[in-house]
N, C-alpha and C positions, 0 to 999 in steps of 0.2 A: 199879564200877571196882576193879581190883586195885591197892592203895596200894604194893605190892611192884613193880609194873611201870609206873614213870612214863611210859615211852615209849608204852604202850597207852593210858593215860589221856590223854596229849597228843593222840594221834591220834583217840581218841574224842571228845574236846572239839573238835577242829578238824573233825570230819565234818560238823557243822551249819552252814550258811550264815548263820545268824543270829549264831552265836557267832563265825564268822571276821569278820563285819561289825563286831561289838563290839570285836574284838581291833584290826581297822583303825582304829576310831574312837579307841581308846585309845593307838594308836601316834602319834597327833597331840597327846597329852597326857591328863593325869588328867581324869575326868569324874565327875559325880554319877550315880546310878543314873537319876534322872529324865532327865538329858541323854542317856544312853544309849538310853533308852527311846523317845525322841521319833521317830525315824525308822521304827519298827517298828509295824505295825498289829496288835500282840499285847497281851495283858493285862500288867499289872504283875506278877502272880505268874509268868507265863510268863518275863518277862525276869529276875526274880529266880532262877528255876530254871536259866536259861542261865548267869547270873553264878555260881550255886553250882557248877555243872559246871566253869566255867573256874577257879574258885578252888581246887576240889578237885584239878584237873589242875596247879595251880601256875602257871597261866598269867597270872592277875591277882591283885591283892592288894586287899582291901576294908577300908577304915578308916572309923571314925566320927568325923565332925568336927561337933560341935554336934548338930543334928538331920539332918545330911546324911550320906549313905553315899558316900564318894568311892573310886573304883576307879581302880587304876593297873595298867598292863601290867608283868609281870615278863619281860622278853624272855630272860633267862638261862635261864628254863625251857625254852625252845624249843632250847636248844643241843644237847641229845641227839637231838631230832628232825631238826635241821639236819644233824648229824654222820652220822646213819643215812641220810638222803635224799642226801647228798653223794657217798656211795659209789655210788649209782646214777646220780647226775649225771655222775660221772666214766666210768662204764659207757657210757651213752649218748653222751657227747662222744666217747669213743674209737670206738665203733662207728660213728657218724657221720663221723668223720675218716677212718676206713678205707674207708668206702663212698665218700666223696668222692675219696679217693686213686685208688680202683678205677675210677670213673667217669671221672676226669680223666687216667688214664693214657694216654699216647700209644699204647702198644701195644693197649689196649683198643679204641681207635677203629679201628685198622687191622686188628685180628684180627676185629672184628664186620663189617667191610666185605668183607674176603676171601671168607668163606663165600658171600655173596650173588653175588660175581663168579664163583666157581667154579661154583655152581649154575646160574647164568644161562648161563655159556658151555657147560656140559653140555646145557642144553635147547636152546640154539641149534645145538649139533652134531647133536643128535638130529632137529631140524626138517630139517636139510640133507640127511638119507639119504633 
């Protein structure tokens, strides 16, 4: 991961579902490495690699406390990712709002109904000949 591009490091870390689950667990509070490993059917070294990726991305902090390794969430590290994503959130919300306005507009309903009436009446006129 490129240390000069923290946003890429953040998204690379978030790309793995195990790492996202670890972050979710840490959102409830600090936890030891052993506590974080419990729900996963993977080895201790695999958990350690996931934690290293999260720490290198700045998403968690690991501290030694006696013989325990305590992990903490660093939510401020996700600020840049949140800012970047919020631009797209605004785009989609605005796009969906425009679509809703278009669909709910009274003239849209009337305009879509009129061509059917005129086609039907032309067919009916043709049958009468």
